[in-house]
Backbone as CSV, one residue per row, in Angstrom:
resi,resn,N_x,N_y,N_z,CA_x,CA_y,CA_z,C_x,C_y,C_z
1,MET,12.824,-13.801,-7.552,13.574,-12.691,-7.012,12.886,-11.387,-7.427
2,LEU,12.787,-10.446,-6.502,12.178,-9.162,-6.804,13.087,-8.346,-7.708
3,GLU,12.474,-7.689,-8.668,13.240,-6.844,-9.563,13.581,-5.536,-8.869
4,GLN,14.773,-5.013,-9.138,15.165,-3.737,-8.582,14.518,-2.624,-9.382
5,VAL,14.095,-1.593,-8.679,13.530,-0.428,-9.337,14.684,0.459,-9.762
6,GLU,14.717,0.787,-11.032,15.784,1.618,-11.546,15.486,3.087,-11.267
7,ALA,16.527,3.886,-11.139,16.373,5.313,-10.893,15.565,5.976,-12.001
8,LYS,15.623,5.443,-13.217,14.879,6.010,-14.339,13.377,6.023,-14.067
9,THR,12.894,5.088,-13.273,11.479,5.009,-12.949,11.002,6.299,-12.297
10,PHE,11.868,6.938,-11.530,11.491,8.137,-10.789,11.626,9.418,-11.607
11,GLU,12.178,9.332,-12.800,12.351,10.520,-13.631,11.020,11.140,-14.034
12,ASN,9.975,10.344,-14.125,8.675,10.839,-14.567,7.836,11.420,-13.443
13,LEU,8.321,11.337,-12.199,7.577,11.865,-11.064,7.823,13.359,-10.927
14,ASN,6.772,14.088,-10.584,6.998,15.493,-10.276,7.466,15.605,-8.831
15,SER,7.818,16.770,-8.410,8.384,16.982,-7.075,7.430,16.535,-5.968
16,GLU,6.141,16.866,-6.107,5.153,16.502,-5.094,5.018,14.976,-4.980
17,GLN,5.003,14.291,-6.114,4.887,12.839,-6.109,6.117,12.195,-5.477
18,PHE,7.300,12.693,-5.831,8.525,12.139,-5.260,8.562,12.348,-3.751
19,GLU,8.214,13.542,-3.299,8.208,13.836,-1.864,7.206,12.946,-1.129
20,ALA,6.055,12.696,-1.748,5.053,11.825,-1.120,5.584,10.406,-0.977
21,LEU,6.215,9.888,-2.022,6.783,8.536,-1.950,7.907,8.464,-0.915
22,LEU,8.711,9.515,-0.828,9.771,9.564,0.175,9.175,9.568,1.576
23,HIS,8.123,10.351,1.767,7.435,10.415,3.061,6.867,9.045,3.447
24,ILE,6.223,8.386,2.493,5.664,7.051,2.745,6.774,6.081,3.113
25,SER,7.853,6.102,2.380,8.980,5.207,2.643,9.538,5.419,4.046
26,ARG,9.705,6.665,4.418,10.234,6.965,5.763,9.293,6.471,6.846
27,ARG,7.994,6.685,6.656,7.023,6.250,7.670,6.972,4.730,7.781
28,LEU,7.062,4.049,6.647,7.028,2.591,6.670,8.263,2.000,7.346
29,ASN,9.357,2.745,7.329,10.598,2.266,7.925,10.769,2.673,9.381
30,GLU,9.837,3.437,9.927,9.905,3.820,11.335,9.680,2.591,12.208
31,ALA,10.380,2.551,13.321,10.239,1.427,14.246,8.862,1.431,14.909
32,ASN,8.384,2.608,15.276,7.090,2.728,15.947,6.141,3.514,15.073
33,TYR,5.106,2.839,14.594,4.127,3.550,13.785,2.729,3.151,14.199
34,ARG,1.797,4.021,13.862,0.398,3.816,14.240,-0.231,2.696,13.427
35,ASP,-1.324,2.186,13.941,-2.060,1.136,13.232,-2.591,1.625,11.887
36,SER,-2.815,2.914,11.765,-3.388,3.461,10.533,-2.328,3.821,9.493
37,LEU,-1.091,3.447,9.723,-0.002,3.822,8.817,-0.259,3.371,7.382
38,VAL,-0.675,2.150,7.193,-0.892,1.632,5.852,-2.006,2.422,5.159
39,SER,-3.118,2.636,5.831,-4.233,3.388,5.247,-3.832,4.825,4.951
40,ASP,-3.138,5.465,5.897,-2.704,6.843,5.698,-1.750,6.958,4.512
41,SER,-0.822,6.022,4.405,0.143,6.041,3.306,-0.549,5.808,1.972
42,LEU,-1.492,4.891,1.946,-2.227,4.614,0.718,-3.075,5.818,0.314
43,ASP,-3.718,6.469,1.278,-4.503,7.674,0.986,-3.625,8.763,0.379
44,LEU,-2.426,8.938,0.917,-1.500,9.942,0.400,-1.073,9.604,-1.025
45,ALA,-0.773,8.344,-1.275,-0.364,7.926,-2.616,-1.494,8.141,-3.628
46,VAL,-2.714,7.789,-3.270,-3.865,7.974,-4.156,-4.060,9.457,-4.461
47,LYS,-3.937,10.295,-3.441,-4.123,11.737,-3.617,-3.057,12.332,-4.529
48,VAL,-1.808,12.059,-4.232,-0.708,12.674,-4.973,-0.641,12.169,-6.412
49,LEU,-0.943,10.898,-6.615,-0.909,10.338,-7.959,-2.208,10.589,-8.729
50,LYS,-3.162,11.255,-8.053,-4.459,11.577,-8.651,-5.154,10.324,-9.190
51,ALA,-5.112,9.274,-8.379,-5.730,8.003,-8.746,-7.149,7.934,-8.189
52,GLU,-7.961,7.059,-8.742,-9.307,6.840,-8.225,-9.281,5.902,-7.025
53,ARG,-8.292,5.011,-7.006,-8.160,4.031,-5.930,-6.745,3.451,-5.981
54,GLY,-6.401,2.749,-4.927,-5.088,2.130,-4.892,-5.090,0.964,-3.918
55,LEU,-4.047,0.165,-3.986,-3.942,-0.942,-3.046,-2.482,-1.235,-2.747
56,PHE,-2.254,-1.805,-1.576,-0.960,-2.323,-1.199,-1.100,-3.835,-1.139
57,ALA,-0.157,-4.522,-1.729,-0.157,-5.979,-1.704,1.193,-6.466,-1.208
58,LYS,1.173,-7.580,-0.521,2.392,-8.206,0.000,2.648,-9.475,-0.793
59,ARG,3.866,-9.610,-1.271,4.228,-10.817,-2.016,4.522,-11.925,-1.016
60,GLU,3.730,-12.968,-1.055,3.891,-14.093,-0.135,4.923,-15.080,-0.684
61,ILE,4.608,-15.642,-1.821,5.534,-16.519,-2.530,5.433,-16.158,-3.997
62,GLU,6.274,-16.737,-4.805,6.306,-16.369,-6.215,4.907,-16.385,-6.826
63,ASP,4.530,-15.269,-7.419,3.253,-15.098,-8.115,2.023,-15.179,-7.212
64,GLN,2.191,-15.062,-5.903,1.041,-15.025,-5.002,1.158,-13.794,-4.107
65,PHE,0.076,-13.010,-4.083,0.058,-11.778,-3.330,-1.128,-11.759,-2.377
66,THR,-0.950,-11.093,-1.246,-2.022,-10.868,-0.291,-2.283,-9.371,-0.256
67,ILE,-3.528,-8.967,-0.430,-3.862,-7.550,-0.394,-3.881,-7.102,1.064
68,ILE,-3.074,-6.094,1.350,-2.978,-5.545,2.700,-4.048,-4.484,2.907
69,ALA,-4.214,-3.621,1.913,-5.201,-2.547,2.003,-5.598,-2.112,0.604
70,ALA,-6.852,-1.712,0.476,-7.361,-1.132,-0.771,-8.254,0.034,-0.372
71,ARG,-7.972,1.199,-0.958,-8.692,2.417,-0.584,-9.092,3.184,-1.839
72,ASN,-10.134,4.012,-1.707,-10.558,4.840,-2.834,-10.236,6.305,-2.558
73,VAL,-10.562,7.145,-3.520,-10.240,8.561,-3.430,-10.982,9.237,-2.269
74,GLU,-12.091,8.666,-1.824,-12.833,9.201,-0.677,-12.234,8.750,0.656
75,GLN,-11.088,8.074,0.593,-10.353,7.569,1.760,-11.174,6.542,2.546
76,LYS,-11.867,5.691,1.789,-12.644,4.606,2.385,-12.071,3.281,1.907
77,ASP,-12.175,2.272,2.775,-11.701,0.936,2.413,-12.539,0.354,1.284
78,ILE,-11.886,-0.380,0.405,-12.572,-1.117,-0.654,-12.573,-2.575,-0.214
79,SER,-13.751,-3.108,0.032,-13.830,-4.486,0.528,-13.860,-5.512,-0.592
80,ASP,-14.424,-5.137,-1.735,-14.518,-6.058,-2.866,-13.538,-5.614,-3.957
81,VAL,-12.390,-6.229,-4.000,-11.382,-5.834,-4.991,-11.494,-6.635,-6.280
82,SER,-12.549,-7.437,-6.408,-12.698,-8.235,-7.622,-12.909,-7.378,-8.869
83,GLU,-13.431,-6.172,-8.686,-13.642,-5.271,-9.813,-12.593,-4.180,-9.878
84,PHE,-11.466,-4.388,-9.187,-10.381,-3.411,-9.166,-9.767,-3.309,-10.543
85,SER,-9.362,-2.121,-10.921,-8.754,-1.887,-12.233,-7.520,-2.741,-12.418
86,SER,-7.346,-3.254,-13.633,-6.160,-4.035,-13.935,-5.126,-3.207,-14.675
87,GLY,-5.444,-1.946,-14.945,-4.519,-1.061,-15.658,-3.922,-0.028,-14.740
88,ILE,-2.949,0.679,-15.293,-2.302,1.745,-14.517,-2.677,3.068,-15.130
C-alpha cells in the first residue's frame, strides 16, 4: 500500500517550490495534455528544486518501478540511469 504524504512534508517547501508542485499536479490531472507533459513537469521540478537531475517512476507492483522519464538540468533526457544518484 502506498504511504500517504503528510502535510508536514510540505512545510519545508518555499512558496516557489509549492506553487511548482501544485502546477505539476494540476497539469497531470488534466484530461487533455500534450505528449511532452511528463518532460515539461520534470524540467520544472528540477529547476525549482535546484536539482542536477530528476526522474519520474511508476510503481508497477510492490518494490518494482518503471522509469517514465529522467532529465537533467539542461532539460535533456538521461538514457543511462544506472549512474543516477541514490541520494536526495
